[in-house]
N, C-alpha and C positions, 0 to 999 in steps of 0.2 A: 533044227535048233530053234529055241524060243528066245526072243529078246523083248525087253520092255522099252516102250517109246513114250516120252513125255513131251507134249506140245505146250509151249509157253507163249502167251500173248498172241495166239493165233485166231482169236475171235474176229469175224463170225465163222471162219473156216473150221469145220469139224468133220473130218473124214470118217467113214464107217470104221468101227472097231475101237473107238475111243470112248471112255466114260466121260461124265460131266466135269471131271477134273483134268481132262486132256491126257489121260493115261491109257495106253493100249498095249496088248501083247501080240506079237506077230511071230509066225513060224516062217523060217527061211531055210533054204537048202544049206547043208554043211559047206563051208568055204565061201559063203556069201560075204560081200563087202558092204561097207557103210553106204556106198553109192547104190548098190542093189536095193538096200532097204529104202533109201530115199525115193528111188524109182517106184518101188512097190506101194509107197504111201499115196501115190497119185496126187501129189500136191499140184495146185494150179500152175499153168505154164510159167516158167521163170522163177517160181517161188523157191525151188530147191537151191537155186544159185544165190538168192537174196537172203537166205537164212543161214544162221550159224548152227553148227552141230557140235555136240559134246558126246564123247564115248566114255562112260564110267568117270565122269567129271573132268576129263581131259579134252581140251579144245582140239578139234580136227579141222584144218583148213579145207576150204572147198576143193582146192586142187589136189588134196590128198585122199579124198573119200574113196576113190576106186582102189587104192592100195591098202586100205585098212580092213583087215578081215574081222568079222564078228564071231563071237563065241557064245555058247549056251549061257544064258543068264545075264548077258550084257545089258546095260542101261544106256539108252540113247536119248539125248535131249535135243529138241529142235526149237529154235527161237529166232525172231527177227533181229537183224543187226540193229544196234542202238546208235542213234546219232544224237548229238547234242551240241550246244554251243554256248 
């Protein structure tokens, strides 16, 4: 199955497979989870835990990624947690 991934505010990190706007399409096995996708992206060590994920505009907590199955055509957004004060 193919899913679209959008990276937001990830400069200077730009993994293979993404265009200049931070958008890439990835092929995964049927039944793959959001955690499987994050692993396939080969983000730098620890970055997968420090970044937020959204699936089709719905937030997915880090602890729930392994239980969230992906489907053909899903859109996943990955971005850093935002802190402020």
